[in-house]
C-alpha positions in Angstrom: 32.9 4.2 -19.3 32.3 7.7 -18.3 31.2 8.6 -14.8 28.2 10.9 -14.1 30.5 13.6 -13.1 32.6 13.4 -16.2 29.4 13.3 -18.4 28.1 16.5 -16.7 31.5 18.2 -17.1 31.4 17.4 -20.8 27.8 18.8 -21.1 28.9 22.0 -19.3 31.8 22.3 -21.8 29.5 21.7 -24.7 27.1 24.4 -23.4 30.1 26.8 -23.3 31.3 25.8 -26.8 27.9 26.3 -28.4 25.7 28.9 -26.7 23.0 28.6 -29.2 22.7 24.8 -29.2 19.8 23.2 -27.4 21.1 19.6 -27.2 23.7 19.9 -24.5 21.0 21.8 -22.3 18.5 19.0 -23.1 20.9 16.3 -22.1 21.9 18.1 -19.0 18.2 18.5 -18.1 17.7 14.8 -18.6 20.7 14.1 -16.2 19.3 16.4 -13.6 15.7 15.0 -13.9 17.2 11.6 -13.5 19.0 12.7 -10.2 15.7 14.2 -9.1 13.9 10.8 -9.8 16.5 9.0 -7.8 16.8 11.4 -4.8 13.5 13.2 -4.9 15.4 16.4 -4.0 13.6 19.4 -5.5 16.8 21.2 -6.2 17.5 18.7 -9.0 14.0 19.2 -10.3 14.4 22.9 -10.4 17.8 22.6 -12.2 16.3 20.3 -14.7 13.5 22.8 -15.3 16.1 25.6 -15.9 18.1 23.3 -18.4 14.8 22.5 -20.2 13.8 26.2 -20.4 17.1 27.1 -21.8 16.9 24.3 -24.3 13.3 25.4 -25.4 14.6 28.9 -25.7 17.1 27.6 -28.3 14.8 25.2 -30.0 11.1 25.8 -29.4 10.1 23.2 -32.0 11.3 20.1 -30.2 8.2 18.3 -28.8 10.4 16.0 -26.5 11.9 19.1 -24.7 8.5 20.8 -24.4 6.9 17.6 -23.1 9.6 17.0 -20.5 9.4 20.7 -19.3 5.6 20.1 -19.0 6.2 17.0 -16.9 8.5 19.0 -14.5 6.0 21.8 -14.3 3.3 19.3 -13.4 5.5 17.9 -10.6 6.0 21.5 -9.5 2.3 22.1 -9.6 2.7 24.9 -12.1 -0.4 23.9 -14.1 -0.5 26.9 -16.4 3.2 26.5 -17.4 2.6 22.8 -17.9 -0.3 23.4 -20.0 1.7 25.8 -22.2 4.5 23.3 -22.6 2.2 20.5 -23.5 0.4 22.7 -26.1 3.8 23.5 -27.6 4.6 19.8 -27.8 1.3 19.2 -29.5 1.9 21.9 -32.0 5.3 20.5 -32.9 4.8 16.8 -33.1 2.4 15.5 -30.4 1.9 12.3 -32.5 5.4 11.2 -31.8 5.0 11.4 -28.0 4.2 8.5 -25.6 0.5 8.1 -24.4 1.5 8.6 -20.8 2.6 12.1 -21.5 -0.5 12.8 -23.5 -2.6 11.7 -20.4 -0.5 14.2 -18.3 -1.7 17.0 -20.6 -5.3 15.9 -20.5 -5.2 15.9 -16.7 -3.9 19.4 -16.7 -6.6 20.4 -19.1 -9.2 19.1 -16.6 -7.6 21.0 -13.7 -7.3 24.4 -15.4 
């Protein structure tokens, strides 16, 4: 079984091997988002947001990445950015996303 450190090292290596690939950045973002959820340290949330932004830049058509980025922007109280991310998720496969995330988008719509 791989440790978290080994996993993150492998993800960094994958990011270096394929500069245009979104998946290693997406997975790295998930790992950092998980660290945030466990520790509540905003540095991990900010790192996750950077990873998801890098993943979106490489694959803007993945609704999962857009939705996770929207969730992070919501936690950071960046409602305009969250709304844009949720709109991109809707545009590229909203129907496949969980209802909880759809409700996040609707809450943002009401606030902005």
